All heavy atoms as a GROMACS GRO file, in nm:
protein
  594
    1LYS      N    1   0.249   0.905   1.712
    1LYS     CA    2   0.282   1.040   1.676
    1LYS      C    3   0.271   1.063   1.526
    1LYS      O    4   0.343   1.144   1.469
    1LYS     CB    5   0.422   1.074   1.726
    1LYS     CG    6   0.432   1.068   1.877
    1LYS     CD    7   0.570   1.103   1.923
    1LYS     CE    8   0.575   1.090   2.074
    1LYS     NZ    9   0.705   1.124   2.129
    2ALA      N   10   0.183   0.989   1.461
    2ALA     CA   11   0.164   1.004   1.317
    2ALA      C   12   0.096   1.138   1.287
    2ALA      O   13   0.009   1.183   1.362
    2ALA     CB   14   0.081   0.890   1.262
    3ASP      N   15   0.134   1.198   1.179
    3ASP     CA   16   0.076   1.325   1.135
    3ASP      C   17  -0.060   1.297   1.071
    3ASP      O   18  -0.068   1.241   0.961
    3ASP     CB   19   0.170   1.392   1.036
    3ASP     CG   20   0.120   1.526   0.985
    3ASP    OD1   21   0.006   1.564   1.016
    3ASP    OD2   22   0.197   1.593   0.914
    4ALA      N   23  -0.166   1.337   1.137
    4ALA     CA   24  -0.303   1.311   1.088
    4ALA      C   25  -0.333   1.384   0.959
    4ALA      O   26  -0.431   1.351   0.891
    4ALA     CB   27  -0.404   1.349   1.196
    5GLN      N   28  -0.252   1.480   0.920
    5GLN     CA   29  -0.269   1.549   0.793
    5GLN      C   30  -0.218   1.463   0.676
    5GLN      O   31  -0.254   1.487   0.562
    5GLN     CB   32  -0.196   1.684   0.794
    5GLN     CG   33  -0.246   1.780   0.899
    5GLN     CD   34  -0.391   1.818   0.877
    5GLN    OE1   35  -0.433   1.844   0.766
    5GLN    NE2   36  -0.468   1.816   0.985
    6ARG      N   37  -0.136   1.363   0.708
    6ARG     CA   38  -0.076   1.279   0.604
    6ARG      C   39  -0.126   1.136   0.605
    6ARG      O   40  -0.111   1.066   0.506
    6ARG     CB   41   0.076   1.277   0.622
    6ARG     CG   42   0.141   1.412   0.603
    6ARG     CD   43   0.290   1.402   0.608
    6ARG     NE   44   0.335   1.315   0.500
    6ARG     CZ   45   0.455   1.259   0.495
    6ARG    NH1   46   0.541   1.279   0.591
    6ARG    NH2   47   0.489   1.181   0.394
    7TRP      N   48  -0.181   1.090   0.715
    7TRP     CA   49  -0.218   0.950   0.728
    7TRP      C   50  -0.365   0.935   0.763
    7TRP      O   51  -0.421   1.014   0.838
    7TRP     CB   52  -0.134   0.884   0.838
    7TRP     CG   53   0.010   0.874   0.803
    7TRP    CD1   54   0.107   0.961   0.840
    7TRP    CD2   55   0.073   0.774   0.724
    7TRP    NE1   56   0.228   0.921   0.789
    7TRP    CE2   57   0.209   0.806   0.717
    7TRP    CE3   58   0.027   0.660   0.659
    7TRP    CZ2   59   0.300   0.727   0.647
    7TRP    CZ3   60   0.119   0.582   0.589
    7TRP    CH2   61   0.252   0.616   0.584
    8TYR      N   62  -0.425   0.829   0.712
    8TYR     CA   63  -0.562   0.790   0.747
    8TYR      C   64  -0.555   0.653   0.810
    8TYR      O   65  -0.487   0.563   0.759
    8TYR     CB   66  -0.651   0.783   0.622
    8TYR     CG   67  -0.670   0.915   0.555
    8TYR    CD1   68  -0.589   0.954   0.450
    8TYR    CD2   69  -0.769   1.002   0.598
    8TYR    CE1   70  -0.606   1.076   0.388
    8TYR    CE2   71  -0.787   1.125   0.536
    8TYR     CZ   72  -0.705   1.160   0.431
    8TYR     OH   73  -0.722   1.281   0.370
    9PHE      N   74  -0.623   0.636   0.922
    9PHE     CA   75  -0.620   0.509   0.993
    9PHE      C   76  -0.758   0.447   0.994
    9PHE      O   77  -0.858   0.515   1.016
    9PHE     CB   78  -0.571   0.529   1.137
    9PHE     CG   79  -0.428   0.574   1.143
    9PHE    CD1   80  -0.397   0.708   1.152
    9PHE    CD2   81  -0.325   0.482   1.137
    9PHE    CE1   82  -0.265   0.750   1.157
    9PHE    CE2   83  -0.193   0.522   1.141
    9PHE     CZ   84  -0.163   0.657   1.152
   10LEU      N   85  -0.761   0.317   0.969
   10LEU     CA   86  -0.886   0.243   0.973
   10LEU      C   87  -0.921   0.214   1.118
   10LEU      O   88  -0.840   0.160   1.193
   10LEU     CB   89  -0.869   0.112   0.896
   10LEU     CG   90  -0.991   0.021   0.890
   10LEU    CD1   91  -1.104   0.091   0.815
   10LEU    CD2   92  -0.954  -0.109   0.820
   11THR      N   93  -1.039   0.253   1.157
   11THR     CA   94  -1.084   0.229   1.292
   11THR      C   95  -1.235   0.206   1.291
   11THR      O   96  -1.302   0.241   1.194
   11THR     CB   97  -1.047   0.345   1.387
   11THR    OG1   98  -1.083   0.308   1.521
   11THR    CG2   99  -1.117   0.472   1.348
   12GLY      N  100  -1.284   0.144   1.393
   12GLY     CA  101  -1.427   0.120   1.400
   12GLY      C  102  -1.458  -0.016   1.459
   12GLY      O  103  -1.374  -0.079   1.523
   13ASP      N  104  -1.580  -0.059   1.436
   13ASP     CA  105  -1.630  -0.187   1.485
   13ASP      C  106  -1.546  -0.302   1.428
   13ASP      O  107  -1.514  -0.304   1.310
   13ASP     CB  108  -1.776  -0.202   1.444
   13ASP     CG  109  -1.833  -0.335   1.485
   13ASP    OD1  110  -1.854  -0.356   1.606
   13ASP    OD2  111  -1.856  -0.418   1.395
   14ARG      N  112  -1.511  -0.397   1.513
   14ARG     CA  113  -1.426  -0.510   1.473
   14ARG      C  114  -1.485  -0.587   1.354
   14ARG      O  115  -1.412  -0.625   1.262
   14ARG     CB  116  -1.406  -0.601   1.593
   14ARG     CG  117  -1.295  -0.700   1.578
   14ARG     CD  118  -1.268  -0.767   1.713
   14ARG     NE  119  -1.173  -0.871   1.701
   14ARG     CZ  120  -1.042  -0.856   1.705
   14ARG    NH1  121  -0.992  -0.737   1.725
   14ARG    NH2  122  -0.961  -0.959   1.692
   15GLU      N  123  -1.612  -0.610   1.354
   15GLU     CA  124  -1.676  -0.683   1.243
   15GLU      C  125  -1.668  -0.605   1.112
   15GLU      O  126  -1.646  -0.662   1.006
   15GLU     CB  127  -1.821  -0.716   1.276
   15GLU     CG  128  -1.837  -0.825   1.380
   15GLU     CD  129  -1.772  -0.956   1.336
   15GLU    OE1  130  -1.790  -0.996   1.219
   15GLU    OE2  131  -1.701  -1.017   1.420
   16GLU      N  132  -1.685  -0.474   1.120
   16GLU     CA  133  -1.677  -0.391   1.000
   16GLU      C  134  -1.534  -0.387   0.946
   16GLU      O  135  -1.512  -0.392   0.825
   16GLU     CB  136  -1.727  -0.250   1.030
   16GLU     CG  137  -1.740  -0.163   0.909
   16GLU     CD  138  -1.844  -0.210   0.810
   16GLU    OE1  139  -1.932  -0.291   0.846
   16GLU    OE2  140  -1.836  -0.167   0.694
   17ILE      N  141  -1.436  -0.380   1.034
   17ILE     CA  142  -1.296  -0.383   0.992
   17ILE      C  143  -1.265  -0.516   0.926
   17ILE      O  144  -1.200  -0.523   0.823
   17ILE     CB  145  -1.201  -0.356   1.112
   17ILE    CG1  146  -1.218  -0.211   1.159
   17ILE    CG2  147  -1.057  -0.386   1.073
   17ILE    CD1  148  -1.145  -0.180   1.287
   18HIS      N  149  -1.316  -0.624   0.984
   18HIS     CA  150  -1.296  -0.757   0.926
   18HIS      C  151  -1.358  -0.764   0.786
   18HIS      O  152  -1.296  -0.812   0.691
   18HIS     CB  153  -1.356  -0.866   1.014
   18HIS     CG  154  -1.346  -1.002   0.954
   18HIS    ND1  155  -1.452  -1.062   0.891
   18HIS    CD2  156  -1.242  -1.088   0.944
   18HIS    CE1  157  -1.413  -1.179   0.846
   18HIS    NE2  158  -1.287  -1.197   0.877
   19ARG      N  159  -1.477  -0.713   0.770
   19ARG     CA  160  -1.544  -0.716   0.641
   19ARG      C  161  -1.460  -0.641   0.537
   19ARG      O  162  -1.437  -0.690   0.427
   19ARG     CB  163  -1.683  -0.655   0.650
   19ARG     CG  164  -1.762  -0.664   0.518
   19ARG     CD  165  -1.890  -0.582   0.522
   19ARG     NE  166  -1.863  -0.439   0.533
   19ARG     CZ  167  -1.816  -0.362   0.432
   19ARG    NH1  168  -1.791  -0.415   0.316
   19ARG    NH2  169  -1.796  -0.233   0.451
   20LEU      N  170  -1.414  -0.523   0.573
   20LEU     CA  171  -1.337  -0.442   0.480
   20LEU      C  172  -1.200  -0.503   0.449
   20LEU      O  173  -1.161  -0.515   0.334
   20LEU     CB  174  -1.320  -0.301   0.534
   20LEU     CG  175  -1.244  -0.204   0.446
   20LEU    CD1  176  -1.315  -0.185   0.312
   20LEU    CD2  177  -1.228  -0.070   0.516
   21SER      N  178  -1.127  -0.545   0.552
   21SER     CA  179  -0.991  -0.594   0.530
   21SER      C  180  -0.989  -0.734   0.468
   21SER      O  181  -0.925  -0.756   0.366
   21SER     CB  182  -0.910  -0.593   0.660
   21SER     OG  183  -0.968  -0.678   0.756
   22TYR      N  184  -1.060  -0.827   0.526
   22TYR     CA  185  -1.054  -0.966   0.481
   22TYR      C  186  -1.136  -0.989   0.355
   22TYR      O  187  -1.090  -1.046   0.258
   22TYR     CB  188  -1.099  -1.060   0.594
   22TYR     CG  189  -1.090  -1.205   0.558
   22TYR    CD1  190  -0.965  -1.266   0.540
   22TYR    CD2  191  -1.203  -1.281   0.541
   22TYR    CE1  192  -0.956  -1.400   0.508
   22TYR    CE2  193  -1.195  -1.415   0.508
   22TYR     CZ  194  -1.071  -1.474   0.491
   22TYR     OH  195  -1.063  -1.608   0.457
   23LYS      N  196  -1.259  -0.943   0.357
   23LYS     CA  197  -1.347  -0.967   0.243
   23LYS      C  198  -1.328  -0.864   0.132
   23LYS      O  199  -1.346  -0.896   0.015
   23LYS     CB  200  -1.492  -0.970   0.290
   23LYS     CG  201  -1.519  -1.085   0.385
   23LYS     CD  202  -1.662  -1.086   0.433
   23LYS     CE  203  -1.681  -1.205   0.528
   23LYS     NZ  204  -1.817  -1.209   0.582
   24GLY      N  205  -1.292  -0.741   0.169
   24GLY     CA  206  -1.276  -0.637   0.068
   24GLY      C  207  -1.135  -0.630   0.011
   24GLY      O  208  -1.116  -0.642  -0.109
   25PHE      N  209  -1.035  -0.611   0.098
   25PHE     CA  210  -0.897  -0.595   0.053
   25PHE      C  211  -0.823  -0.727   0.041
   25PHE      O  212  -0.710  -0.731  -0.007
   25PHE     CB  213  -0.820  -0.503   0.148
   25PHE     CG  214  -0.866  -0.361   0.147
   25PHE    CD1  215  -0.864  -0.286   0.262
   25PHE    CD2  216  -0.911  -0.300   0.030
   25PHE    CE1  217  -0.906  -0.154   0.263
   25PHE    CE2  218  -0.953  -0.168   0.029
   25PHE     CZ  219  -0.950  -0.095   0.146
   26LYS      N  220  -0.884  -0.836   0.088
   26LYS     CA  221  -0.824  -0.970   0.080
   26LYS      C  222  -0.694  -0.980   0.159
   26LYS      O  223  -0.596  -1.039   0.115
   26LYS     CB  224  -0.798  -1.011  -0.066
   26LYS     CG  225  -0.913  -0.991  -0.160
   26LYS     CD  226  -1.028  -1.082  -0.127
   26LYS     CE  227  -1.135  -1.073  -0.236
   26LYS     NZ  228  -1.265  -1.039  -0.187
   27VAL      N  229  -0.690  -0.918   0.276
   27VAL     CA  230  -0.576  -0.929   0.366
   27VAL      C  231  -0.626  -0.975   0.502
   27VAL      O  232  -0.743  -0.960   0.535
   27VAL     CB  233  -0.498  -0.795   0.381
   27VAL    CG1  234  -0.435  -0.756   0.248
   27VAL    CG2  235  -0.587  -0.684   0.431
   28GLY      N  236  -0.537  -1.030   0.582
   28GLY     CA  237  -0.577  -1.081   0.712
   28GLY      C  238  -0.620  -1.226   0.697
   28GLY      O  239  -0.590  -1.293   0.600
   29SER      N  240  -0.693  -1.272   0.795
   29SER     CA  241  -0.741  -1.410   0.792
   29SER      C  242  -0.871  -1.419   0.870
   29SER      O  243  -0.910  -1.326   0.941
   29SER     CB  244  -0.638  -1.504   0.854
   29SER     OG  245  -0.630  -1.483   0.994
   30VAL      N  246  -0.936  -1.532   0.859
   30VAL     CA  247  -1.060  -1.554   0.934
   30VAL      C  248  -1.031  -1.551   1.083
   30VAL      O  249  -1.107  -1.497   1.162
   30VAL     CB  250  -1.124  -1.688   0.893
   30VAL    CG1  251  -1.243  -1.721   0.982
   30VAL    CG2  252  -1.166  -1.686   0.747
   31ASP      N  253  -0.918  -1.611   1.121
   31ASP     CA  254  -0.881  -1.621   1.263
   31ASP      C  255  -0.834  -1.489   1.322
   31ASP      O  256  -0.856  -1.462   1.438
   31ASP     CB  257  -0.772  -1.726   1.282
   31ASP     CG  258  -0.819  -1.864   1.241
   31ASP    OD1  259  -0.940  -1.893   1.257
   31ASP    OD2  260  -0.736  -1.941   1.191
   32GLU      N  261  -0.767  -1.407   1.243
   32GLU     CA  262  -0.714  -1.280   1.293
   32GLU      C  263  -0.743  -1.169   1.192
   32GLU      O  264  -0.659  -1.133   1.111
   32GLU     CB  265  -0.562  -1.290   1.318
   32GLU     CG  266  -0.502  -1.164   1.377
   32GLU     CD  267  -0.572  -1.113   1.502
   32GLU    OE1  268  -0.595  -1.191   1.594
   32GLU    OE2  269  -0.605  -0.994   1.506
   33PRO      N  270  -0.864  -1.116   1.196
   33PRO     CA  271  -0.903  -1.016   1.098
   33PRO      C  272  -0.838  -0.880   1.117
   33PRO      O  273  -0.830  -0.802   1.024
   33PRO     CB  274  -1.054  -1.006   1.116
   33PRO     CG  275  -1.077  -1.046   1.258
   33PRO     CD  276  -0.972  -1.149   1.288
   34VAL      N  277  -0.792  -0.852   1.237
   34VAL     CA  278  -0.732  -0.721   1.264
   34VAL      C  279  -0.583  -0.743   1.289
   34VAL      O  280  -0.544  -0.811   1.383
   34VAL     CB  281  -0.797  -0.653   1.386
   34VAL    CG1  282  -0.732  -0.519   1.413
   34VAL    CG2  283  -0.946  -0.638   1.363
   35PHE      N  284  -0.501  -0.688   1.203
   35PHE     CA  285  -0.357  -0.708   1.214
   35PHE      C  286  -0.285  -0.590   1.149
   35PHE      O  287  -0.346  -0.508   1.082
   35PHE     CB  288  -0.315  -0.838   1.147
   35PHE     CG  289  -0.322  -0.830   0.996
   35PHE    CD1  290  -0.207  -0.819   0.922
   35PHE    CD2  291  -0.443  -0.831   0.931
   35PHE    CE1  292  -0.212  -0.809   0.783
   35PHE    CE2  293  -0.449  -0.821   0.792
   35PHE     CZ  294  -0.334  -0.810   0.719
   36HIS      N  295  -0.157  -0.585   1.169
   36HIS     CA  296  -0.074  -0.483   1.104
   36HIS      C  297   0.026  -0.555   1.016
   36HIS      O  298   0.074  -0.662   1.051
   36HIS     CB  299   0.000  -0.398   1.209
   36HIS     CG  300  -0.093  -0.313   1.288
   36HIS    ND1  301  -0.152  -0.355   1.404
   36HIS    CD2  302  -0.140  -0.188   1.266
   36HIS    CE1  303  -0.230  -0.260   1.452
   36HIS    NE2  304  -0.224  -0.158   1.369
   37SER      N  305   0.056  -0.496   0.902
   37SER     CA  306   0.154  -0.556   0.815
   37SER      C  307   0.230  -0.446   0.742
   37SER      O  308   0.197  -0.328   0.754
   37SER     CB  309   0.087  -0.649   0.714
   37SER     OG  310   0.034  -0.578   0.605
   38THR      N  311   0.328  -0.486   0.666
   38THR     CA  312   0.405  -0.390   0.586
   38THR      C  313   0.348  -0.376   0.446
   38THR      O  314   0.402  -0.302   0.365
   38THR     CB  315   0.553  -0.435   0.579
   38THR    OG1  316   0.558  -0.565   0.519
   38THR    CG2  317   0.615  -0.437   0.718
   39SER      N  318   0.241  -0.446   0.418
   39SER     CA  319   0.179  -0.438   0.285
   39SER      C  320   0.101  -0.309   0.268
   39SER      O  321   0.039  -0.259   0.360
   39SER     CB  322   0.084  -0.556   0.264
   39SER     OG  323   0.154  -0.676   0.264
   40MET      N  324   0.108  -0.258   0.145
   40MET     CA  325   0.029  -0.141   0.108
   40MET      C  326  -0.063  -0.183  -0.007
   40MET      O  327  -0.022  -0.261  -0.093
   40MET     CB  328   0.119  -0.027   0.063
   40MET     CG  329   0.209   0.024   0.171
   40MET     SD  330   0.305   0.163   0.109
   40MET     CE  331   0.444   0.155   0.218
   41ILE      N  332  -0.184  -0.134  -0.004
   41ILE     CA  333  -0.282  -0.168  -0.105
   41ILE      C  334  -0.325  -0.040  -0.174
   41ILE      O  335  -0.369   0.054  -0.108
   41ILE     CB  336  -0.404  -0.239  -0.044
   41ILE    CG1  337  -0.359  -0.360   0.038
   41ILE    CG2  338  -0.503  -0.279  -0.152
   41ILE    CD1  339  -0.466  -0.414   0.130
   42LEU      N  340  -0.312  -0.038  -0.306
   42LEU     CA  341  -0.355   0.078  -0.384
   42LEU      C  342  -0.499   0.054  -0.428
   42LEU      O  343  -0.528  -0.046  -0.494
   42LEU     CB  344  -0.264   0.098  -0.505
   42LEU     CG  345  -0.299   0.213  -0.599
   42LEU    CD1  346  -0.299   0.347  -0.524
   42LEU    CD2  347  -0.202   0.216  -0.717
   43VAL      N  348  -0.588   0.144  -0.389
   43VAL     CA  349  -0.730   0.133  -0.421
   43VAL      C  350  -0.770   0.258  -0.499
   43VAL      O  351  -0.739   0.370  -0.458
   43VAL     CB  352  -0.814   0.122  -0.292
   43VAL    CG1  353  -0.962   0.109  -0.324
   43VAL    CG2  354  -0.766   0.006  -0.207
   44ASP      N  355  -0.838   0.239  -0.612
   44ASP     CA  356  -0.878   0.355  -0.691
   44ASP      C  357  -1.005   0.418  -0.636
   44ASP      O  358  -1.062   0.370  -0.538
   44ASP     CB  359  -0.891   0.319  -0.839
   44ASP     CG  360  -1.005   0.225  -0.871
   44ASP    OD1  361  -1.099   0.210  -0.790
   44ASP    OD2  362  -1.002   0.166  -0.981
   45GLU      N  363  -1.047   0.527  -0.698
   45GLU     CA  364  -1.162   0.602  -0.646
   45GLU      C  365  -1.292   0.524  -0.654
   45GLU      O  366  -1.389   0.556  -0.585
   45GLU     CB  367  -1.177   0.734  -0.720
   45GLU     CG  368  -1.206   0.720  -0.867
   45GLU     CD  369  -1.207   0.854  -0.939
   45GLU    OE1  370  -1.163   0.954  -0.883
   45GLU    OE2  371  -1.254   0.855  -1.053
   46SER      N  372  -1.295   0.415  -0.731
   46SER     CA  373  -1.414   0.330  -0.739
   46SER      C  374  -1.411   0.218  -0.636
   46SER      O  375  -1.502   0.138  -0.630
   46SER     CB  376  -1.426   0.269  -0.879
   46SER     OG  377  -1.438   0.370  -0.976
   47GLY      N  378  -1.301   0.212  -0.560
   47GLY     CA  379  -1.288   0.107  -0.460
   47GLY      C  380  -1.227  -0.021  -0.514
   47GLY      O  381  -1.221  -0.121  -0.445
   48GLN      N  382  -1.178  -0.019  -0.639
   48GLN     CA  383  -1.116  -0.136  -0.699
   48GLN      C  384  -0.970  -0.144  -0.657
   48GLN      O  385  -0.897  -0.045  -0.663
   48GLN     CB  386  -1.124  -0.129  -0.852
   48GLN     CG  387  -1.062  -0.247  -0.921
   48GLN     CD  388  -1.073  -0.238  -1.072
   48GLN    OE1  389  -1.126  -0.143  -1.127
   48GLN    NE2  390  -1.023  -0.339  -1.139
   49ILE      N  391  -0.928  -0.263  -0.616
   49ILE     CA  392  -0.789  -0.284  -0.578
   49ILE      C  393  -0.704  -0.282  -0.705
   49ILE      O  394  -0.731  -0.356  -0.800
   49ILE     CB  395  -0.771  -0.417  -0.504
   49ILE    CG1  396  -0.848  -0.413  -0.372
   49ILE    CG2  397  -0.622  -0.446  -0.480
   49ILE    CD1  398  -0.856  -0.546  -0.301
   50ARG      N  399  -0.604  -0.196  -0.706
   50ARG     CA  400  -0.517  -0.183  -0.823
   50ARG      C  401  -0.382  -0.250  -0.803
   50ARG      O  402  -0.310  -0.275  -0.899
   50ARG     CB  403  -0.495  -0.035  -0.855
   50ARG     CG  404  -0.623   0.042  -0.879
   50ARG     CD  405  -0.705  -0.014  -0.994
   50ARG     NE  406  -0.640   0.002  -1.121
   50ARG     CZ  407  -0.674   0.091  -1.212
   50ARG    NH1  408  -0.775   0.170  -1.192
   50ARG    NH2  409  -0.606   0.098  -1.324
   51GLY      N  410  -0.346  -0.281  -0.678
   51GLY     CA  411  -0.220  -0.350  -0.655
   51GLY      C  412  -0.186  -0.364  -0.508
   51GLY      O  413  -0.241  -0.294  -0.423
   52TYR      N  414  -0.098  -0.460  -0.481
   52TYR     CA  415  -0.044  -0.485  -0.347
   52TYR      C  416   0.106  -0.461  -0.354
   52TYR      O  417   0.171  -0.501  -0.450
   52TYR     CB  418  -0.070  -0.630  -0.304
   52TYR     CG  419  -0.216  -0.663  -0.284
   52TYR    CD1  420  -0.295  -0.704  -0.391
   52TYR    CD2  421  -0.274  -0.654  -0.159
   52TYR    CE1  422  -0.428  -0.735  -0.373
   52TYR    CE2  423  -0.408  -0.685  -0.140
   52TYR     CZ  424  -0.484  -0.726  -0.248
   52TYR     OH  425  -0.617  -0.757  -0.229
   53TYR      N  426   0.162  -0.399  -0.251
   53TYR     CA  427   0.302  -0.360  -0.252
   53TYR      C  428   0.364  -0.386  -0.115
   53TYR      O  429   0.302  -0.357  -0.013
   53TYR     CB  430   0.316  -0.211  -0.285
   53TYR     CG  431   0.244  -0.173  -0.412
   53TYR    CD1  432   0.108  -0.144  -0.409
   53TYR    CD2  433   0.310  -0.169  -0.533
   53TYR    CE1  434   0.039  -0.111  -0.525
   53TYR    CE2  435   0.243  -0.136  -0.650
   53TYR     CZ  436   0.107  -0.108  -0.645
   53TYR     OH  437   0.039  -0.075  -0.760
   54ASP      N  438   0.486  -0.438  -0.115
   54ASP     CA  439   0.559  -0.461   0.009
   54ASP      C  440   0.626  -0.330   0.049
   54ASP      O  441   0.718  -0.283  -0.019
   54ASP     CB  442   0.664  -0.570  -0.012
   54ASP     CG  443   0.746  -0.601   0.111
   54ASP    OD1  444   0.738  -0.525   0.211
   54ASP    OD2  445   0.819  -0.701   0.109
   55GLY      N  446   0.580  -0.272   0.158
   55GLY     CA  447   0.630  -0.143   0.204
   55GLY      C  448   0.773  -0.146   0.255
   55GLY      O  449   0.831  -0.041   0.280
   56THR      N  450   0.833  -0.264   0.269
   56THR     CA  451   0.972  -0.274   0.312
   56THR      C  452   1.067  -0.292   0.195
   56THR      O  453   1.188  -0.294   0.213
   56THR     CB  454   0.992  -0.391   0.410
   56THR    OG1  455   0.964  -0.514   0.342
   56THR    CG2  456   0.902  -0.376   0.531
   57ASP      N  457   1.012  -0.303   0.074
   57ASP     CA  458   1.092  -0.324  -0.046
   57ASP      C  459   1.094  -0.193  -0.126
   57ASP      O  460   0.992  -0.151  -0.179
   57ASP     CB  461   1.032  -0.437  -0.129
   57ASP     CG  462   1.109  -0.470  -0.254
   57ASP    OD1  463   1.164  -0.378  -0.319
   57ASP    OD2  464   1.112  -0.589  -0.290
   58GLN      N  465   1.210  -0.129  -0.133
   58GLN     CA  466   1.221   0.002  -0.196
   58GLN      C  467   1.172   0.000  -0.342
   58GLN      O  468   1.108   0.094  -0.387
   58GLN     CB  469   1.365   0.051  -0.189
   58GLN     CG  470   1.382   0.194  -0.233
   58GLN     CD  471   1.523   0.245  -0.210
   58GLN    OE1  472   1.613   0.170  -0.177
   58GLN    NE2  473   1.541   0.373  -0.226
   59GLU      N  474   1.201  -0.106  -0.415
   59GLU     CA  475   1.157  -0.115  -0.554
   59GLU      C  476   1.005  -0.125  -0.563
   59GLU      O  477   0.942  -0.064  -0.650
   59GLU     CB  478   1.223  -0.235  -0.624
   59GLU     CG  479   1.188  -0.246  -0.770
   59GLU     CD  480   1.225  -0.121  -0.852
   59GLU    OE1  481   1.329  -0.059  -0.824
   59GLU    OE2  482   1.150  -0.088  -0.944
   60LYS      N  483   0.943  -0.200  -0.473
   60LYS     CA  484   0.797  -0.212  -0.472
   60LYS      C  485   0.731  -0.079  -0.435
   60LYS      O  486   0.627  -0.044  -0.489
   60LYS     CB  487   0.752  -0.323  -0.376
   60LYS     CG  488   0.798  -0.461  -0.417
   60LYS     CD  489   0.744  -0.497  -0.553
   60LYS     CE  490   0.791  -0.634  -0.596
   60LYS     NZ  491   0.751  -0.667  -0.732
   61VAL      N  492   0.792  -0.006  -0.344
   61VAL     CA  493   0.739   0.125  -0.307
   61VAL      C  494   0.751   0.220  -0.426
   61VAL      O  495   0.659   0.298  -0.455
   61VAL     CB  496   0.810   0.181  -0.183
   61VAL    CG1  497   0.768   0.325  -0.155
   61VAL    CG2  498   0.782   0.093  -0.061
   62ARG      N  499   0.859   0.210  -0.500
   62ARG     CA  500   0.877   0.292  -0.620
   62ARG      C  501   0.767   0.259  -0.723
   62ARG      O  502   0.709   0.346  -0.784
   62ARG     CB  503   1.016   0.267  -0.679
   62ARG     CG  504   1.057   0.367  -0.784
   62ARG     CD  505   1.198   0.347  -0.838
   62ARG     NE  506   1.286   0.258  -0.765
   62ARG     CZ  507   1.376   0.297  -0.676
   62ARG    NH1  508   1.391   0.424  -0.646
   62ARG    NH2  509   1.453   0.209  -0.615
   63GLU      N  510   0.738   0.129  -0.739
   63GLU     CA  511   0.630   0.087  -0.828
   63GLU      C  512   0.496   0.146  -0.784
   63GLU      O  513   0.416   0.190  -0.866
   63GLU     CB  514   0.617  -0.065  -0.830
   63GLU     CG  515   0.725  -0.136  -0.905
   63GLU     CD  516   0.708  -0.287  -0.897
   63GLU    OE1  517   0.593  -0.336  -0.885
   63GLU    OE2  518   0.810  -0.357  -0.902
   64LEU      N  519   0.475   0.147  -0.653
   64LEU     CA  520   0.352   0.204  -0.598
   64LEU      C  521   0.339   0.351  -0.639
   64LEU      O  522   0.233   0.394  -0.686
   64LEU     CB  523   0.349   0.191  -0.446
   64LEU     CG  524   0.239   0.266  -0.371
   64LEU    CD1  525   0.101   0.220  -0.414
   64LEU    CD2  526   0.258   0.250  -0.221
   65PHE      N  527   0.447   0.428  -0.625
   65PHE     CA  528   0.441   0.570  -0.662
   65PHE      C  529   0.410   0.588  -0.810
   65PHE      O  530   0.332   0.674  -0.848
   65PHE     CB  531   0.571   0.641  -0.625
   65PHE     CG  532   0.585   0.666  -0.477
   65PHE    CD1  533   0.696   0.621  -0.408
   65PHE    CD2  534   0.488   0.735  -0.407
   65PHE    CE1  535   0.709   0.644  -0.271
   65PHE    CE2  536   0.500   0.760  -0.272
   65PHE     CZ  537   0.611   0.714  -0.204
   66PHE      N  538   0.470   0.506  -0.895
   66PHE     CA  539   0.442   0.514  -1.039
   66PHE      C  540   0.295   0.480  -1.066
   66PHE      O  541   0.228   0.544  -1.147
   66PHE     CB  542   0.533   0.422  -1.118
   66PHE     CG  543   0.672   0.475  -1.136
   66PHE    CD1  544   0.780   0.404  -1.087
   66PHE    CD2  545   0.696   0.596  -1.200
   66PHE    CE1  546   0.909   0.451  -1.103
   66PHE    CE2  547   0.824   0.645  -1.217
   66PHE     CZ  548   0.932   0.572  -1.167
   67ASP      N  549   0.245   0.377  -0.998
   67ASP     CA  550   0.105   0.336  -1.019
   67ASP      C  551   0.008   0.442  -0.968
   67ASP      O  552  -0.097   0.463  -1.028
   67ASP     CB  553   0.080   0.200  -0.954
   67ASP     CG  554   0.154   0.087  -1.027
   67ASP    OD1  555   0.204   0.111  -1.140
   67ASP    OD2  556   0.161  -0.023  -0.971
   68ILE      N  557   0.043   0.508  -0.859
   68ILE     CA  558  -0.041   0.618  -0.809
   68ILE      C  559  -0.047   0.729  -0.913
   68ILE      O  560  -0.154   0.782  -0.944
   68ILE     CB  561   0.013   0.672  -0.675
   68ILE    CG1  562  -0.011   0.571  -0.563
   68ILE    CG2  563  -0.053   0.805  -0.640
   68ILE    CD1  564   0.061   0.605  -0.434
   69ALA      N  565   0.069   0.762  -0.971
   69ALA     CA  566   0.075   0.869  -1.071
   69ALA      C  567  -0.013   0.836  -1.192
   69ALA      O  568  -0.077   0.925  -1.250
   69ALA     CB  569   0.219   0.892  -1.115
   70LYS      N  570  -0.020   0.709  -1.229
   70LYS     CA  571  -0.105   0.667  -1.341
   70LYS      C  572  -0.253   0.693  -1.311
   70LYS      O  573  -0.330   0.720  -1.403
   70LYS     CB  574  -0.086   0.519  -1.371
   70LYS     CG  575   0.048   0.484  -1.429
   70LYS     CD  576   0.054   0.333  -1.449
   70LYS     CE  577   0.195   0.283  -1.466
   70LYS     NZ  578   0.198   0.136  -1.470
   71LEU      N  579  -0.291   0.680  -1.185
   71LEU     CA  580  -0.431   0.697  -1.148
   71LEU      C  581  -0.472   0.844  -1.134
   71LEU      O  582  -0.590   0.876  -1.140
   71LEU     CB  583  -0.460   0.626  -1.015
   71LEU     CG  584  -0.454   0.473  -1.019
   71LEU    CD1  585  -0.479   0.418  -0.879
   71LEU    CD2  586  -0.553   0.417  -1.119
   72LEU      N  587  -0.375   0.932  -1.115
   72LEU     CA  588  -0.408   1.073  -1.094
   72LEU      C  589  -0.437   1.148  -1.221
   72LEU      O  590  -0.404   1.124  -1.326
   72LEU     CB  591  -0.294   1.143  -1.019
   72LEU     CG  592  -0.270   1.090  -0.878
   72LEU    CD1  593  -0.151   1.161  -0.816
   72LEU    CD2  594  -0.393   1.108  -0.791
   0.00000   0.00000   0.00000
């Protein structure tokens, strides 16, 4: 029941998801390329990873918001 106006979900071919998540974002593993986690990854408009944040840690989420503001 996620609001599609607020959230974007990664979907598609399993191999392409693996390429993007494991090789691109450096998350997941060779054995299990498709997974869910509480980690958030901040990616800039050039596709460069700017940071990793634990979505269950309020202070880390706060850091994420500050880092997003720096990029805007």
